mmJSON file of the N, C-alpha and C atoms, coordinates in Angstrom:
{"data_MODEL":{"atom_site":{
"group_PDB":["ATOM","ATOM","ATOM","ATOM","ATOM","ATOM","ATOM","ATOM","ATOM","ATOM","ATOM","ATOM","ATOM","ATOM","ATOM","ATOM","ATOM","ATOM","ATOM","ATOM","ATOM","ATOM","ATOM","ATOM","ATOM","ATOM","ATOM","ATOM","ATOM","ATOM","ATOM","ATOM","ATOM","ATOM","ATOM","ATOM","ATOM","ATOM","ATOM","ATOM","ATOM","ATOM","ATOM","ATOM","ATOM","ATOM","ATOM","ATOM","ATOM","ATOM","ATOM","ATOM","ATOM","ATOM","ATOM","ATOM","ATOM","ATOM","ATOM","ATOM","ATOM","ATOM","ATOM","ATOM","ATOM","ATOM","ATOM","ATOM","ATOM","ATOM","ATOM","ATOM","ATOM","ATOM","ATOM","ATOM","ATOM","ATOM","ATOM","ATOM","ATOM","ATOM","ATOM","ATOM","ATOM","ATOM","ATOM","ATOM","ATOM","ATOM","ATOM","ATOM","ATOM","ATOM","ATOM","ATOM","ATOM","ATOM","ATOM","ATOM","ATOM","ATOM","ATOM","ATOM","ATOM","ATOM","ATOM","ATOM","ATOM","ATOM","ATOM","ATOM","ATOM","ATOM","ATOM","ATOM","ATOM","ATOM","ATOM","ATOM","ATOM","ATOM","ATOM","ATOM","ATOM","ATOM","ATOM","ATOM","ATOM","ATOM","ATOM","ATOM","ATOM","ATOM","ATOM","ATOM","ATOM","ATOM","ATOM","ATOM","ATOM","ATOM","ATOM","ATOM","ATOM","ATOM","ATOM","ATOM","ATOM","ATOM","ATOM","ATOM","ATOM","ATOM","ATOM","ATOM","ATOM","ATOM","ATOM","ATOM","ATOM","ATOM","ATOM","ATOM","ATOM","ATOM","ATOM","ATOM","ATOM","ATOM","ATOM","ATOM","ATOM","ATOM","ATOM","ATOM","ATOM","ATOM","ATOM","ATOM","ATOM","ATOM","ATOM","ATOM","ATOM","ATOM","ATOM","ATOM","ATOM","ATOM","ATOM","ATOM","ATOM","ATOM","ATOM","ATOM","ATOM","ATOM","ATOM","ATOM","ATOM","ATOM","ATOM","ATOM","ATOM","ATOM","ATOM","ATOM","ATOM","ATOM","ATOM","ATOM","ATOM","ATOM","ATOM","ATOM"],
"id":[1,2,3,4,5,6,7,8,9,10,11,12,13,14,15,16,17,18,19,20,21,22,23,24,25,26,27,28,29,30,31,32,33,34,35,36,37,38,39,40,41,42,43,44,45,46,47,48,49,50,51,52,53,54,55,56,57,58,59,60,61,62,63,64,65,66,67,68,69,70,71,72,73,74,75,76,77,78,79,80,81,82,83,84,85,86,87,88,89,90,91,92,93,94,95,96,97,98,99,100,101,102,103,104,105,106,107,108,109,110,111,112,113,114,115,116,117,118,119,120,121,122,123,124,125,126,127,128,129,130,131,132,133,134,135,136,137,138,139,140,141,142,143,144,145,146,147,148,149,150,151,152,153,154,155,156,157,158,159,160,161,162,163,164,165,166,167,168,169,170,171,172,173,174,175,176,177,178,179,180,181,182,183,184,185,186,187,188,189,190,191,192,193,194,195,196,197,198,199,200,201,202,203,204,205,206,207,208,209,210,211,212,213,214,215,216],
"type_symbol":["N","C","C","N","C","C","N","C","C","N","C","C","N","C","C","N","C","C","N","C","C","N","C","C","N","C","C","N","C","C","N","C","C","N","C","C","N","C","C","N","C","C","N","C","C","N","C","C","N","C","C","N","C","C","N","C","C","N","C","C","N","C","C","N","C","C","N","C","C","N","C","C","N","C","C","N","C","C","N","C","C","N","C","C","N","C","C","N","C","C","N","C","C","N","C","C","N","C","C","N","C","C","N","C","C","N","C","C","N","C","C","N","C","C","N","C","C","N","C","C","N","C","C","N","C","C","N","C","C","N","C","C","N","C","C","N","C","C","N","C","C","N","C","C","N","C","C","N","C","C","N","C","C","N","C","C","N","C","C","N","C","C","N","C","C","N","C","C","N","C","C","N","C","C","N","C","C","N","C","C","N","C","C","N","C","C","N","C","C","N","C","C","N","C","C","N","C","C","N","C","C","N","C","C","N","C","C","N","C","C","N","C","C","N","C","C"],
"label_atom_id":["N","CA","C","N","CA","C","N","CA","C","N","CA","C","N","CA","C","N","CA","C","N","CA","C","N","CA","C","N","CA","C","N","CA","C","N","CA","C","N","CA","C","N","CA","C","N","CA","C","N","CA","C","N","CA","C","N","CA","C","N","CA","C","N","CA","C","N","CA","C","N","CA","C","N","CA","C","N","CA","C","N","CA","C","N","CA","C","N","CA","C","N","CA","C","N","CA","C","N","CA","C","N","CA","C","N","CA","C","N","CA","C","N","CA","C","N","CA","C","N","CA","C","N","CA","C","N","CA","C","N","CA","C","N","CA","C","N","CA","C","N","CA","C","N","CA","C","N","CA","C","N","CA","C","N","CA","C","N","CA","C","N","CA","C","N","CA","C","N","CA","C","N","CA","C","N","CA","C","N","CA","C","N","CA","C","N","CA","C","N","CA","C","N","CA","C","N","CA","C","N","CA","C","N","CA","C","N","CA","C","N","CA","C","N","CA","C","N","CA","C","N","CA","C","N","CA","C","N","CA","C","N","CA","C","N","CA","C","N","CA","C","N","CA","C","N","CA","C","N","CA","C"],
"label_alt_id":[null,null,null,null,null,null,null,null,null,null,null,null,null,null,null,null,null,null,null,null,null,null,null,null,null,null,null,null,null,null,null,null,null,null,null,null,null,null,null,null,null,null,null,null,null,null,null,null,null,null,null,null,null,null,null,null,null,null,null,null,null,null,null,null,null,null,null,null,null,null,null,null,null,null,null,null,null,null,null,null,null,null,null,null,null,null,null,null,null,null,null,null,null,null,null,null,null,null,null,null,null,null,null,null,null,null,null,null,null,null,null,null,null,null,null,null,null,null,null,null,null,null,null,null,null,null,null,null,null,null,null,null,null,null,null,null,null,null,null,null,null,null,null,null,null,null,null,null,null,null,null,null,null,null,null,null,null,null,null,null,null,null,null,null,null,null,null,null,null,null,null,null,null,null,null,null,null,null,null,null,null,null,null,null,null,null,null,null,null,null,null,null,null,null,null,null,null,null,null,null,null,null,null,null,null,null,null,null,null,null,null,null,null,null,null,null],
"label_comp_id":["UNK","UNK","UNK","UNK","UNK","UNK","UNK","UNK","UNK","UNK","UNK","UNK","UNK","UNK","UNK","UNK","UNK","UNK","UNK","UNK","UNK","UNK","UNK","UNK","UNK","UNK","UNK","UNK","UNK","UNK","UNK","UNK","UNK","UNK","UNK","UNK","UNK","UNK","UNK","UNK","UNK","UNK","UNK","UNK","UNK","UNK","UNK","UNK","UNK","UNK","UNK","UNK","UNK","UNK","UNK","UNK","UNK","UNK","UNK","UNK","UNK","UNK","UNK","UNK","UNK","UNK","UNK","UNK","UNK","UNK","UNK","UNK","UNK","UNK","UNK","UNK","UNK","UNK","UNK","UNK","UNK","UNK","UNK","UNK","UNK","UNK","UNK","UNK","UNK","UNK","UNK","UNK","UNK","UNK","UNK","UNK","UNK","UNK","UNK","UNK","UNK","UNK","UNK","UNK","UNK","UNK","UNK","UNK","UNK","UNK","UNK","UNK","UNK","UNK","UNK","UNK","UNK","UNK","UNK","UNK","UNK","UNK","UNK","UNK","UNK","UNK","UNK","UNK","UNK","UNK","UNK","UNK","UNK","UNK","UNK","UNK","UNK","UNK","UNK","UNK","UNK","UNK","UNK","UNK","UNK","UNK","UNK","UNK","UNK","UNK","UNK","UNK","UNK","UNK","UNK","UNK","UNK","UNK","UNK","UNK","UNK","UNK","UNK","UNK","UNK","UNK","UNK","UNK","UNK","UNK","UNK","UNK","UNK","UNK","UNK","UNK","UNK","UNK","UNK","UNK","UNK","UNK","UNK","UNK","UNK","UNK","UNK","UNK","UNK","UNK","UNK","UNK","UNK","UNK","UNK","UNK","UNK","UNK","UNK","UNK","UNK","UNK","UNK","UNK","UNK","UNK","UNK","UNK","UNK","UNK","UNK","UNK","UNK","UNK","UNK","UNK"],
"label_asym_id":["A","A","A","A","A","A","A","A","A","A","A","A","A","A","A","A","A","A","A","A","A","A","A","A","A","A","A","A","A","A","A","A","A","A","A","A","A","A","A","A","A","A","A","A","A","A","A","A","A","A","A","A","A","A","A","A","A","A","A","A","A","A","A","A","A","A","A","A","A","A","A","A","A","A","A","A","A","A","A","A","A","A","A","A","A","A","A","A","A","A","A","A","A","A","A","A","A","A","A","A","A","A","A","A","A","A","A","A","A","A","A","A","A","A","A","A","A","A","A","A","A","A","A","A","A","A","A","A","A","A","A","A","A","A","A","A","A","A","A","A","A","A","A","A","A","A","A","A","A","A","A","A","A","A","A","A","A","A","A","A","A","A","A","A","A","A","A","A","A","A","A","A","A","A","A","A","A","A","A","A","A","A","A","A","A","A","A","A","A","A","A","A","A","A","A","A","A","A","A","A","A","A","A","A","A","A","A","A","A","A","A","A","A","A","A","A"],
"label_entity_id":["1","1","1","1","1","1","1","1","1","1","1","1","1","1","1","1","1","1","1","1","1","1","1","1","1","1","1","1","1","1","1","1","1","1","1","1","1","1","1","1","1","1","1","1","1","1","1","1","1","1","1","1","1","1","1","1","1","1","1","1","1","1","1","1","1","1","1","1","1","1","1","1","1","1","1","1","1","1","1","1","1","1","1","1","1","1","1","1","1","1","1","1","1","1","1","1","1","1","1","1","1","1","1","1","1","1","1","1","1","1","1","1","1","1","1","1","1","1","1","1","1","1","1","1","1","1","1","1","1","1","1","1","1","1","1","1","1","1","1","1","1","1","1","1","1","1","1","1","1","1","1","1","1","1","1","1","1","1","1","1","1","1","1","1","1","1","1","1","1","1","1","1","1","1","1","1","1","1","1","1","1","1","1","1","1","1","1","1","1","1","1","1","1","1","1","1","1","1","1","1","1","1","1","1","1","1","1","1","1","1","1","1","1","1","1","1"],
"label_seq_id":[1,1,1,2,2,2,3,3,3,4,4,4,5,5,5,6,6,6,7,7,7,8,8,8,9,9,9,10,10,10,11,11,11,12,12,12,13,13,13,14,14,14,15,15,15,16,16,16,17,17,17,18,18,18,19,19,19,20,20,20,21,21,21,22,22,22,23,23,23,24,24,24,25,25,25,26,26,26,27,27,27,28,28,28,29,29,29,30,30,30,31,31,31,32,32,32,33,33,33,34,34,34,35,35,35,36,36,36,37,37,37,38,38,38,39,39,39,40,40,40,41,41,41,42,42,42,43,43,43,44,44,44,45,45,45,46,46,46,47,47,47,48,48,48,49,49,49,50,50,50,51,51,51,52,52,52,53,53,53,54,54,54,55,55,55,56,56,56,57,57,57,58,58,58,59,59,59,60,60,60,61,61,61,62,62,62,63,63,63,64,64,64,65,65,65,66,66,66,67,67,67,68,68,68,69,69,69,70,70,70,71,71,71,72,72,72],
"pdbx_PDB_ins_code":[null,null,null,null,null,null,null,null,null,null,null,null,null,null,null,null,null,null,null,null,null,null,null,null,null,null,null,null,null,null,null,null,null,null,null,null,null,null,null,null,null,null,null,null,null,null,null,null,null,null,null,null,null,null,null,null,null,null,null,null,null,null,null,null,null,null,null,null,null,null,null,null,null,null,null,null,null,null,null,null,null,null,null,null,null,null,null,null,null,null,null,null,null,null,null,null,null,null,null,null,null,null,null,null,null,null,null,null,null,null,null,null,null,null,null,null,null,null,null,null,null,null,null,null,null,null,null,null,null,null,null,null,null,null,null,null,null,null,null,null,null,null,null,null,null,null,null,null,null,null,null,null,null,null,null,null,null,null,null,null,null,null,null,null,null,null,null,null,null,null,null,null,null,null,null,null,null,null,null,null,null,null,null,null,null,null,null,null,null,null,null,null,null,null,null,null,null,null,null,null,null,null,null,null,null,null,null,null,null,null,null,null,null,null,null,null],
"Cartn_x":[5.352,5.163,3.524,2.813,1.422,0.542,0.292,-0.332,-1.839,-2.478,-4.365,-4.552,-5.497,-6.281,-5.899,-4.455,-3.484,-3.079,-2.981,-2.136,-3.575,-2.976,-3.104,-3.449,-2.749,-2.882,-3.216,-4.318,-4.707,-5.603,-6.382,-7.247,-5.858,-5.354,-4.128,-3.526,-3.039,-2.109,-3.514,-4.513,-5.52,-5.579,-5.815,-6.303,-4.541,-3.784,-2.3,-2.071,-2.406,-2.344,-2.834,-4.183,-5.698,-4.695,-4.566,-3.582,-2.328,-1.428,-0.512,0.317,0.035,0.349,2.354,2.621,3.977,4.522,3.354,4.05,3.717,4.336,4.482,4.905,4.15,4.741,4.907,6.129,6.55,6.468,6.493,7.021,7.996,9.548,9.831,9.942,10.574,9.987,10.538,12.037,12.727,11.979,11.732,10.751,8.985,8.92,7.233,7.449,8.372,9.01,8.882,9.487,9.847,8.693,7.919,6.62,6.022,5.728,4.653,4.916,6.465,6.658,6.11,6.609,6.318,4.96,3.923,2.718,1.88,2.674,2.351,1.285,1.074,0.323,0.857,0.345,0.728,0.382,1.272,0.894,0.341,-1.42,-1.614,-1.326,-0.973,-0.134,-1.842,-1.774,-2.991,-2.992,-3.579,-3.726,-2.427,-2.449,-1.369,0.079,0.697,1.712,2.248,3.458,4.158,5.202,5.325,6.633,7.867,8.938,10.381,11.043,12.394,12.962,13.236,14.189,15.152,15.29,15.296,15.24,16.541,17.581,19.046,19.171,18.975,19.197,18.035,16.749,16.25,16.563,17.446,17.941,19.543,20.155,21.136,20.891,19.751,19.23,19.237,17.999,18.023,19.352,20.007,21.587,22.006,21.818,22.47,22.081,20.497,20.142,20.01,20.703,21.641,20.305,19.35,18.419,19.772,19.196,19.577,19.281,19.605,18.83,19.923,18.455,18.821,18.368,19.581,18.901,18.371,17.375,17.017,17.574],
"Cartn_y":[-1.214,-2.679,-2.57,-3.271,-2.966,-3.988,-3.499,-4.505,-4.054,-5.065,-5.081,-4.547,-3.291,-3.089,-1.915,-1.563,-0.485,0.662,0.144,0.997,2.157,3.194,4.141,4.352,3.919,3.597,2.501,1.538,0.634,0.397,1.415,1.899,2.208,2.785,3.134,1.687,1.093,-0.164,-1.687,-0.671,-2.26,-1.802,-0.61,0.384,0.435,0.401,0.045,-0.976,-2.198,-3.511,-3.9,-3.623,-4.009,-3.209,-1.906,-1.268,-1.732,-2.138,-2.41,-3.728,-4.627,-6.36,-6.651,-5.243,-5.572,-4.874,-4.264,-3.752,-5.088,-4.489,-5.861,-5.21,-5.493,-4.98,-6.353,-5.721,-6.817,-5.998,-7.01,-6.943,-7.983,-7.309,-8.087,-9.096,-10.368,-11.196,-11.196,-10.498,-10.349,-9.255,-8.205,-7.044,-7.642,-8.257,-9.08,-9.613,-10.617,-11.689,-10.404,-9.585,-9.269,-8.137,-7.567,-7.105,-8.048,-8.859,-10.251,-10.552,-11.107,-11.126,-10.299,-8.459,-7.753,-7.415,-7.965,-7.779,-9.209,-10.157,-11.145,-11.984,-11.771,-12.54,-11.805,-13.033,-12.593,-11.439,-10.872,-9.439,-9.628,-9.635,-9.567,-9.104,-9.32,-8.276,-8.259,-7.16,-6.802,-8.326,-8.436,-9.418,-9.359,-7.955,-7.644,-7.714,-7.841,-7.672,-9.474,-9.453,-10.682,-10.723,-11.757,-11.631,-12.323,-11.205,-11.82,-11.731,-12.822,-13.067,-11.803,-10.814,-9.651,-8.665,-7.53,-6.168,-6.262,-6.742,-6.04,-7.496,-8.274,-9.486,-8.928,-8.61,-8.34,-6.514,-5.935,-4.792,-5.286,-6.504,-6.385,-7.656,-7.967,-8.891,-7.605,-6.745,-5.967,-4.803,-4.671,-4.221,-4.776,-6.184,-6.81,-6.808,-6.588,-6.443,-5.298,-4.4,-2.995,-2.325,-1.956,-1.171,-0.724,1.071,1.797,1.68,1.742,2.413,3.476,4.44,6.306,6.186,7.02,6.616,8.579,8.734,10.278,11.215],
"Cartn_z":[8.755,8.023,8.152,6.908,6.638,7.333,8.773,9.966,9.501,9.359,9.474,10.829,10.165,10.873,11.688,11.572,12.41,11.217,9.508,8.911,8.332,8.222,7.788,6.689,6.053,4.044,3.904,4.588,4.415,3.27,2.499,1.358,0.087,0.483,-0.595,-0.889,0.106,-0.743,-1.21,-0.685,-1.64,-3.182,-3.039,-4.539,-5.438,-4.668,-5.9,-5.956,-5.398,-5.339,-6.543,-6.497,-8.246,-9.272,-9.308,-10.363,-10.631,-10.295,-10.622,-10.14,-10.923,-11.346,-10.417,-10.704,-10.7,-8.909,-8.333,-7.009,-5.699,-4.696,-4.425,-2.395,-1.747,-0.321,0.667,1.598,2.374,3.868,4.812,5.973,6.091,6.971,7.163,8.534,8.375,9.49,10.205,11.256,12.057,12.452,11.76,12.821,13.215,12.648,12.532,13.931,14.273,15.467,16.761,16.296,17.528,17.727,16.954,17.27,18.15,17.236,17.711,19.001,19.59,21.104,21.914,21.138,22.449,22.697,21.56,21.568,22.656,22.355,22.847,21.899,20.623,19.787,18.284,17.06,16.162,15.343,14.67,14.11,12.899,12.546,11.26,10.845,9.046,8.183,6.877,6.23,5.485,3.878,3.564,2.722,1.618,1.418,0.022,0.168,1.991,2.247,2.219,1.691,1.948,2.985,3.327,4.56,4.235,4.046,3.89,5.425,5.116,5.987,6.917,6.273,6.388,5.815,6.105,5.696,4.35,5.837,5.237,3.895,3.99,2.771,1.411,1.508,0.701,-0.118,0.745,-0.087,-0.242,0.209,-0.562,-2.088,-2.006,-3.153,-4.488,-3.804,-4.778,-5.818,-4.806,-5.121,-6.069,-5.832,-6.705,-7.997,-8.385,-9.618,-10.296,-9.58,-9.961,-8.878,-8.101,-7.594,-6.605,-6.005,-5.68,-4.2,-3.234,-2.176,-1.381,-1.174,-0.855,0.161,1.323,2.847,2.315,3.509,3.036,4.398],
"occupancy":[1.0,1.0,1.0,1.0,1.0,1.0,1.0,1.0,1.0,1.0,1.0,1.0,1.0,1.0,1.0,1.0,1.0,1.0,1.0,1.0,1.0,1.0,1.0,1.0,1.0,1.0,1.0,1.0,1.0,1.0,1.0,1.0,1.0,1.0,1.0,1.0,1.0,1.0,1.0,1.0,1.0,1.0,1.0,1.0,1.0,1.0,1.0,1.0,1.0,1.0,1.0,1.0,1.0,1.0,1.0,1.0,1.0,1.0,1.0,1.0,1.0,1.0,1.0,1.0,1.0,1.0,1.0,1.0,1.0,1.0,1.0,1.0,1.0,1.0,1.0,1.0,1.0,1.0,1.0,1.0,1.0,1.0,1.0,1.0,1.0,1.0,1.0,1.0,1.0,1.0,1.0,1.0,1.0,1.0,1.0,1.0,1.0,1.0,1.0,1.0,1.0,1.0,1.0,1.0,1.0,1.0,1.0,1.0,1.0,1.0,1.0,1.0,1.0,1.0,1.0,1.0,1.0,1.0,1.0,1.0,1.0,1.0,1.0,1.0,1.0,1.0,1.0,1.0,1.0,1.0,1.0,1.0,1.0,1.0,1.0,1.0,1.0,1.0,1.0,1.0,1.0,1.0,1.0,1.0,1.0,1.0,1.0,1.0,1.0,1.0,1.0,1.0,1.0,1.0,1.0,1.0,1.0,1.0,1.0,1.0,1.0,1.0,1.0,1.0,1.0,1.0,1.0,1.0,1.0,1.0,1.0,1.0,1.0,1.0,1.0,1.0,1.0,1.0,1.0,1.0,1.0,1.0,1.0,1.0,1.0,1.0,1.0,1.0,1.0,1.0,1.0,1.0,1.0,1.0,1.0,1.0,1.0,1.0,1.0,1.0,1.0,1.0,1.0,1.0,1.0,1.0,1.0,1.0,1.0,1.0,1.0,1.0,1.0,1.0,1.0,1.0],
"B_iso_or_equiv":[0.0,0.0,0.0,0.0,0.0,0.0,0.0,0.0,0.0,0.0,0.0,0.0,0.0,0.0,0.0,0.0,0.0,0.0,0.0,0.0,0.0,0.0,0.0,0.0,0.0,0.0,0.0,0.0,0.0,0.0,0.0,0.0,0.0,0.0,0.0,0.0,0.0,0.0,0.0,0.0,0.0,0.0,0.0,0.0,0.0,0.0,0.0,0.0,0.0,0.0,0.0,0.0,0.0,0.0,0.0,0.0,0.0,0.0,0.0,0.0,0.0,0.0,0.0,0.0,0.0,0.0,0.0,0.0,0.0,0.0,0.0,0.0,0.0,0.0,0.0,0.0,0.0,0.0,0.0,0.0,0.0,0.0,0.0,0.0,0.0,0.0,0.0,0.0,0.0,0.0,0.0,0.0,0.0,0.0,0.0,0.0,0.0,0.0,0.0,0.0,0.0,0.0,0.0,0.0,0.0,0.0,0.0,0.0,0.0,0.0,0.0,0.0,0.0,0.0,0.0,0.0,0.0,0.0,0.0,0.0,0.0,0.0,0.0,0.0,0.0,0.0,0.0,0.0,0.0,0.0,0.0,0.0,0.0,0.0,0.0,0.0,0.0,0.0,0.0,0.0,0.0,0.0,0.0,0.0,0.0,0.0,0.0,0.0,0.0,0.0,0.0,0.0,0.0,0.0,0.0,0.0,0.0,0.0,0.0,0.0,0.0,0.0,0.0,0.0,0.0,0.0,0.0,0.0,0.0,0.0,0.0,0.0,0.0,0.0,0.0,0.0,0.0,0.0,0.0,0.0,0.0,0.0,0.0,0.0,0.0,0.0,0.0,0.0,0.0,0.0,0.0,0.0,0.0,0.0,0.0,0.0,0.0,0.0,0.0,0.0,0.0,0.0,0.0,0.0,0.0,0.0,0.0,0.0,0.0,0.0,0.0,0.0,0.0,0.0,0.0,0.0],
"pdbx_formal_charge":[null,null,null,null,null,null,null,null,null,null,null,null,null,null,null,null,null,null,null,null,null,null,null,null,null,null,null,null,null,null,null,null,null,null,null,null,null,null,null,null,null,null,null,null,null,null,null,null,null,null,null,null,null,null,null,null,null,null,null,null,null,null,null,null,null,null,null,null,null,null,null,null,null,null,null,null,null,null,null,null,null,null,null,null,null,null,null,null,null,null,null,null,null,null,null,null,null,null,null,null,null,null,null,null,null,null,null,null,null,null,null,null,null,null,null,null,null,null,null,null,null,null,null,null,null,null,null,null,null,null,null,null,null,null,null,null,null,null,null,null,null,null,null,null,null,null,null,null,null,null,null,null,null,null,null,null,null,null,null,null,null,null,null,null,null,null,null,null,null,null,null,null,null,null,null,null,null,null,null,null,null,null,null,null,null,null,null,null,null,null,null,null,null,null,null,null,null,null,null,null,null,null,null,null,null,null,null,null,null,null,null,null,null,null,null,null],
"auth_seq_id":[1,1,1,2,2,2,3,3,3,4,4,4,5,5,5,6,6,6,7,7,7,8,8,8,9,9,9,10,10,10,11,11,11,12,12,12,13,13,13,14,14,14,15,15,15,16,16,16,17,17,17,18,18,18,19,19,19,20,20,20,21,21,21,22,22,22,23,23,23,24,24,24,25,25,25,26,26,26,27,27,27,28,28,28,29,29,29,30,30,30,31,31,31,32,32,32,33,33,33,34,34,34,35,35,35,36,36,36,37,37,37,38,38,38,39,39,39,40,40,40,41,41,41,42,42,42,43,43,43,44,44,44,45,45,45,46,46,46,47,47,47,48,48,48,49,49,49,50,50,50,51,51,51,52,52,52,53,53,53,54,54,54,55,55,55,56,56,56,57,57,57,58,58,58,59,59,59,60,60,60,61,61,61,62,62,62,63,63,63,64,64,64,65,65,65,66,66,66,67,67,67,68,68,68,69,69,69,70,70,70,71,71,71,72,72,72],
"auth_comp_id":["UNK","UNK","UNK","UNK","UNK","UNK","UNK","UNK","UNK","UNK","UNK","UNK","UNK","UNK","UNK","UNK","UNK","UNK","UNK","UNK","UNK","UNK","UNK","UNK","UNK","UNK","UNK","UNK","UNK","UNK","UNK","UNK","UNK","UNK","UNK","UNK","UNK","UNK","UNK","UNK","UNK","UNK","UNK","UNK","UNK","UNK","UNK","UNK","UNK","UNK","UNK","UNK","UNK","UNK","UNK","UNK","UNK","UNK","UNK","UNK","UNK","UNK","UNK","UNK","UNK","UNK","UNK","UNK","UNK","UNK","UNK","UNK","UNK","UNK","UNK","UNK","UNK","UNK","UNK","UNK","UNK","UNK","UNK","UNK","UNK","UNK","UNK","UNK","UNK","UNK","UNK","UNK","UNK","UNK","UNK","UNK","UNK","UNK","UNK","UNK","UNK","UNK","UNK","UNK","UNK","UNK","UNK","UNK","UNK","UNK","UNK","UNK","UNK","UNK","UNK","UNK","UNK","UNK","UNK","UNK","UNK","UNK","UNK","UNK","UNK","UNK","UNK","UNK","UNK","UNK","UNK","UNK","UNK","UNK","UNK","UNK","UNK","UNK","UNK","UNK","UNK","UNK","UNK","UNK","UNK","UNK","UNK","UNK","UNK","UNK","UNK","UNK","UNK","UNK","UNK","UNK","UNK","UNK","UNK","UNK","UNK","UNK","UNK","UNK","UNK","UNK","UNK","UNK","UNK","UNK","UNK","UNK","UNK","UNK","UNK","UNK","UNK","UNK","UNK","UNK","UNK","UNK","UNK","UNK","UNK","UNK","UNK","UNK","UNK","UNK","UNK","UNK","UNK","UNK","UNK","UNK","UNK","UNK","UNK","UNK","UNK","UNK","UNK","UNK","UNK","UNK","UNK","UNK","UNK","UNK","UNK","UNK","UNK","UNK","UNK","UNK"],
"auth_asym_id":["A","A","A","A","A","A","A","A","A","A","A","A","A","A","A","A","A","A","A","A","A","A","A","A","A","A","A","A","A","A","A","A","A","A","A","A","A","A","A","A","A","A","A","A","A","A","A","A","A","A","A","A","A","A","A","A","A","A","A","A","A","A","A","A","A","A","A","A","A","A","A","A","A","A","A","A","A","A","A","A","A","A","A","A","A","A","A","A","A","A","A","A","A","A","A","A","A","A","A","A","A","A","A","A","A","A","A","A","A","A","A","A","A","A","A","A","A","A","A","A","A","A","A","A","A","A","A","A","A","A","A","A","A","A","A","A","A","A","A","A","A","A","A","A","A","A","A","A","A","A","A","A","A","A","A","A","A","A","A","A","A","A","A","A","A","A","A","A","A","A","A","A","A","A","A","A","A","A","A","A","A","A","A","A","A","A","A","A","A","A","A","A","A","A","A","A","A","A","A","A","A","A","A","A","A","A","A","A","A","A","A","A","A","A","A","A"],
"auth_atom_id":["N","CA","C","N","CA","C","N","CA","C","N","CA","C","N","CA","C","N","CA","C","N","CA","C","N","CA","C","N","CA","C","N","CA","C","N","CA","C","N","CA","C","N","CA","C","N","CA","C","N","CA","C","N","CA","C","N","CA","C","N","CA","C","N","CA","C","N","CA","C","N","CA","C","N","CA","C","N","CA","C","N","CA","C","N","CA","C","N","CA","C","N","CA","C","N","CA","C","N","CA","C","N","CA","C","N","CA","C","N","CA","C","N","CA","C","N","CA","C","N","CA","C","N","CA","C","N","CA","C","N","CA","C","N","CA","C","N","CA","C","N","CA","C","N","CA","C","N","CA","C","N","CA","C","N","CA","C","N","CA","C","N","CA","C","N","CA","C","N","CA","C","N","CA","C","N","CA","C","N","CA","C","N","CA","C","N","CA","C","N","CA","C","N","CA","C","N","CA","C","N","CA","C","N","CA","C","N","CA","C","N","CA","C","N","CA","C","N","CA","C","N","CA","C","N","CA","C","N","CA","C","N","CA","C","N","CA","C","N","CA","C","N","CA","C","N","CA","C","N","CA","C"],
"pdbx_PDB_model_num":[1,1,1,1,1,1,1,1,1,1,1,1,1,1,1,1,1,1,1,1,1,1,1,1,1,1,1,1,1,1,1,1,1,1,1,1,1,1,1,1,1,1,1,1,1,1,1,1,1,1,1,1,1,1,1,1,1,1,1,1,1,1,1,1,1,1,1,1,1,1,1,1,1,1,1,1,1,1,1,1,1,1,1,1,1,1,1,1,1,1,1,1,1,1,1,1,1,1,1,1,1,1,1,1,1,1,1,1,1,1,1,1,1,1,1,1,1,1,1,1,1,1,1,1,1,1,1,1,1,1,1,1,1,1,1,1,1,1,1,1,1,1,1,1,1,1,1,1,1,1,1,1,1,1,1,1,1,1,1,1,1,1,1,1,1,1,1,1,1,1,1,1,1,1,1,1,1,1,1,1,1,1,1,1,1,1,1,1,1,1,1,1,1,1,1,1,1,1,1,1,1,1,1,1,1,1,1,1,1,1,1,1,1,1,1,1]
}}}
């Protein structure tokens, strides 16, 4: 999850975001809510990140568009 102030690749994300218009970064809402509850405050994301409701739902949507999910 691209967390503001804690991501070791924040500079890389900012650079890639500027260089590639079709690239997006996402945090999943269900995970963000759990982490925020555990921390006791809202988790701030990098400016380049959007929040999506659920990772599983997003993977299903992408598969419907022809993308493949490969688990290492």
